[in-house]
C-alpha positions as CSV (number, residue, x, y, z in Angstrom):
1,X,-50.2,14.7,-25.2
2,X,-52.6,17.6,-25.4
3,X,-52.7,19.3,-28.8
4,X,-54.2,22.3,-30.4
5,X,-54.1,23.8,-33.9
6,X,-54.1,27.5,-34.7
7,X,-55.2,28.4,-38.2
8,X,-55.1,32.1,-39.3
9,X,-55.3,33.3,-35.7
10,X,-58.1,31.0,-34.5
11,X,-57.2,28.2,-32.0
12,X,-58.9,24.9,-32.0
13,X,-58.2,22.5,-29.0
14,X,-58.0,18.9,-30.2
15,X,-59.4,15.9,-28.3
16,X,-57.0,13.5,-26.7
17,X,-55.9,10.8,-29.1
18,X,-56.0,13.0,-32.2
19,X,-53.6,11.8,-34.9
20,X,-51.7,15.1,-35.2
21,X,-49.4,13.8,-37.9
22,X,-52.3,12.9,-40.1
23,X,-54.0,16.2,-39.5
24,X,-50.8,18.0,-40.4
25,X,-50.6,16.0,-43.6
26,X,-54.2,16.9,-44.5
27,X,-53.5,20.6,-43.9
28,X,-50.3,20.5,-45.9
29,X,-52.1,18.9,-48.8
30,X,-54.9,21.5,-48.7
31,X,-52.3,24.3,-48.6
32,X,-50.7,23.0,-51.8
33,X,-54.1,23.0,-53.7
34,X,-56.8,25.4,-54.5
35,X,-58.5,26.7,-51.3
36,X,-59.9,23.6,-49.6
37,X,-61.9,22.9,-46.4
38,X,-60.2,20.7,-43.9
39,X,-62.6,19.2,-41.3
40,X,-61.5,17.8,-37.9
41,X,-62.8,17.1,-34.5
42,X,-62.2,19.6,-31.7
43,X,-62.5,19.1,-28.0
44,X,-66.0,20.5,-28.1
45,X,-67.3,19.7,-31.6
46,X,-66.3,19.7,-35.2
47,X,-64.5,22.4,-37.3
48,X,-64.2,22.9,-41.0
49,X,-61.6,25.5,-41.9
50,X,-60.9,26.8,-45.4
51,X,-57.1,26.4,-45.9
52,X,-55.2,28.1,-48.7
53,X,-51.6,28.5,-49.7
54,X,-51.1,31.6,-47.5
55,X,-52.9,30.2,-44.4
56,X,-50.8,30.5,-41.2
57,X,-50.9,27.2,-39.3
58,X,-49.4,26.3,-36.0
59,X,-49.7,22.8,-34.3
60,X,-48.9,22.7,-30.6
61,X,-48.4,19.6,-28.5
62,X,-48.0,19.7,-24.7
63,X,-47.3,16.8,-22.5
64,X,-50.5,16.1,-20.5
65,X,-50.2,15.4,-16.7
66,X,-52.4,13.2,-14.6
67,X,-53.9,16.4,-13.0
68,X,-55.3,17.5,-16.4
69,X,-55.0,21.3,-16.0
70,X,-53.2,23.5,-18.5
71,X,-51.1,25.0,-15.7
72,X,-49.8,21.6,-14.7
73,X,-49.3,20.5,-18.3
74,X,-47.1,23.6,-18.9
75,X,-45.2,23.0,-15.7
76,X,-47.0,25.8,-13.8
77,X,-47.8,29.3,-14.8
78,X,-45.7,32.2,-13.7
79,X,-46.9,34.5,-10.9
80,X,-46.7,38.0,-12.3
81,X,-47.6,39.6,-9.0
82,X,-49.6,42.3,-10.8
């Protein structure tokens, strides 16, 4: 699975093998407390994000294909013919 997390409108691609459930638990715990930094690996480095009770967080997981492109992982992208 390929995964990414979006926090307050910023998207962070996660490296393969990330324990998404553990990251979700850490973000949930931070959202219940005073504003707290949550640090995690991204596909191109490290991120530390200040999470607070009103943070908007989305976790996405997409099945990864052998081809490894986003289009193939999503089952192809539509041709809008624009």
